[in-house]
C-alpha positions as CSV (number, residue, x, y, z in Angstrom):
1,M,17.7,1.3,-13.1
2,C,14.1,0.3,-13.2
3,I,11.4,-1.5,-11.3
4,V,7.9,-2.8,-12.0
5,I,5.7,-2.1,-9.0
6,D,2.7,-4.4,-8.6
7,T,-0.4,-2.3,-8.0
8,N,-0.9,-4.2,-4.7
9,A,2.3,-2.5,-3.5
10,L,1.6,1.1,-4.6
11,A,0.2,2.2,-1.3
12,H,3.1,0.5,0.6
13,V,5.6,2.3,-1.6
14,F,4.0,5.8,-2.0
15,N,1.7,6.3,1.0
16,Q,3.7,7.2,4.1
17,N,0.7,6.5,6.3
18,C,0.3,2.9,5.1
19,K,1.0,0.3,7.7
20,G,3.6,-1.5,5.5
21,H,5.3,1.7,4.3
22,Q,8.5,1.2,6.3
23,D,9.5,-1.9,4.4
24,F,8.9,-0.1,1.1
25,E,10.3,3.4,1.9
26,P,13.6,2.6,0.2
27,V,11.8,1.9,-3.1
28,R,10.0,5.3,-2.9
29,K,13.3,7.1,-2.1
30,W,15.0,5.3,-5.0
31,V,12.3,6.3,-7.4
32,I,11.7,9.9,-6.2
33,E,15.2,10.9,-5.1
34,G,17.5,8.3,-6.6
35,E,18.2,6.6,-9.9
36,G,15.1,4.4,-9.9
37,R,12.4,4.4,-12.6
38,V,9.0,2.8,-12.5
39,V,8.2,0.7,-15.5
40,Y,4.6,0.0,-16.6
41,G,2.6,-0.8,-19.6
42,G,-0.2,-2.8,-21.2
43,T,-3.9,-2.7,-21.0
44,K,-4.2,-5.0,-18.0
45,Y,-1.7,-3.0,-15.9
46,K,-3.5,0.3,-16.7
47,E,-6.8,-1.3,-15.8
48,E,-5.4,-2.2,-12.4
49,L,-3.9,1.3,-12.1
50,L,-7.4,2.8,-12.7
51,K,-8.7,0.8,-9.8
52,A,-5.9,2.3,-7.7
53,Y,-7.0,5.8,-8.9
54,R,-5.3,7.6,-6.0
55,F,-2.0,6.9,-7.8
56,L,-3.0,8.1,-11.3
57,R,-1.8,11.7,-10.7
58,L,1.4,10.4,-9.1
59,F,2.1,8.2,-12.2
60,R,1.5,11.3,-14.4
61,R,4.0,13.3,-12.4
62,L,6.5,10.5,-12.4
63,K,6.3,10.2,-16.1
64,D,6.6,14.0,-16.6
65,A,9.7,13.9,-14.4
66,R,11.1,11.0,-16.3
67,R,10.8,8.8,-13.3
68,A,8.3,6.4,-14.9
69,C,8.6,4.8,-18.3
70,E,5.6,3.4,-20.2
71,I,6.3,0.3,-22.4
72,K,4.6,0.0,-25.8
73,E,1.1,-1.2,-25.1
74,D,0.6,-3.3,-28.2
75,M,3.8,-5.3,-27.5
76,V,2.9,-5.9,-23.8
77,N,-0.6,-6.9,-24.8
78,A,0.7,-9.4,-27.4
79,E,3.1,-11.0,-24.9
80,Y,0.3,-11.1,-22.3
81,L,-1.8,-13.2,-24.7
82,R,1.1,-15.6,-25.2
83,L,1.6,-15.9,-21.5
84,E,-2.2,-16.5,-20.9
85,Q,-1.9,-19.5,-23.1
86,A,1.3,-20.7,-21.5
87,T,-0.2,-20.5,-18.0
88,K,-3.7,-21.8,-18.8
89,G,-5.0,-24.0,-16.0
90,T,-2.5,-22.6,-13.4
91,G,-3.0,-20.2,-10.6
92,C,-1.1,-17.4,-12.4
93,N,-2.8,-14.1,-12.5
94,D,0.2,-11.9,-13.2
95,Q,0.8,-12.6,-16.9
96,H,0.7,-8.8,-17.5
97,I,3.6,-8.3,-15.1
98,I,5.7,-11.0,-16.7
99,A,4.8,-9.5,-20.1
100,I,6.2,-6.1,-19.0
101,F,9.5,-7.9,-18.0
102,V,9.8,-9.7,-21.3
103,V,9.0,-6.7,-23.5
104,S,11.0,-4.1,-21.5
105,G,14.0,-6.0,-20.2
106,C,13.4,-4.7,-16.7
107,R,14.8,-7.0,-14.0
108,L,13.3,-5.9,-10.7
109,F,9.8,-6.5,-9.2
110,C,8.2,-4.9,-6.2
111,S,5.2,-6.7,-4.8
112,C,3.3,-7.6,-1.6
113,D,1.9,-10.8,-3.0
114,S,4.2,-13.8,-2.6
115,R,1.7,-16.0,-4.5
116,S,3.0,-14.7,-7.8
117,D,6.7,-15.5,-7.0
118,K,6.8,-18.9,-8.6
119,Y,5.4,-17.5,-11.9
120,I,7.4,-14.4,-11.9
121,R,10.6,-16.5,-11.4
122,D,9.6,-19.4,-13.8
123,K,12.2,-19.4,-16.5
124,S,10.0,-21.4,-18.9
125,L,7.8,-18.2,-19.2
126,Y,10.7,-16.1,-20.5
127,P,12.6,-16.3,-23.8
128,K,15.8,-18.3,-23.7
129,G,18.6,-16.3,-22.1
130,H,16.2,-13.7,-20.6
131,P,17.2,-13.0,-16.9
132,R,14.4,-13.6,-14.4
133,P,13.6,-10.6,-12.2
134,S,14.5,-10.3,-8.6
135,I,11.8,-9.5,-6.1
136,Y,11.7,-6.7,-3.6
137,R,9.3,-7.4,-0.7
138,S,10.8,-5.9,2.4
139,H,13.5,-3.6,3.8
140,D,15.8,-6.6,3.8
141,H,15.8,-6.4,0.0
142,K,17.2,-2.9,0.0
143,H,20.4,-4.2,-1.6
144,L,18.4,-4.8,-4.8
145,L,18.0,-1.1,-5.4
146,S,21.5,-0.9,-6.9
147,R,23.3,-0.3,-10.1
148,K,23.3,-4.0,-10.8
149,Y,19.8,-3.5,-12.1
150,I,20.7,-0.9,-14.7
151,V,19.2,-2.0,-18.0
152,R,18.6,-0.2,-21.2
153,L,14.9,-0.5,-21.4
154,R,13.4,-1.8,-24.7
155,N,10.2,-0.8,-26.4
156,V,9.6,2.4,-24.5
157,A,6.4,4.2,-25.7
């Protein structure tokens, strides 16, 4: 089971002192103690992760513990470029997230930003037959952290 965590939600998920942590505590437990795995990859995501530098060590520990999976950077970057063209002139700024879903096969997204929902769920941005991801945004979405989202990740680095 895997989840892409938007960098805007990292503090909510992993910082227990964060105001919004209560809504995202189930994601942290699912990743740290359960069957969840964080999926990430591509230059743009890594650039955003560098800006959230407090979580770099955590990502390293998660990867070492096999709780985080990096997807092949060149493939995510190529898909990102395709998506940039497909969304040109729109308000989409999460092409890198969609690219991770397309390349990896992951089906669950954790974010604090609802502005990206219409793009994350836009079936025209995914290959034919590719399932669109579900979005975890609050404790009410705890049911999404289930075996239903078990996938065999593709293109793991």
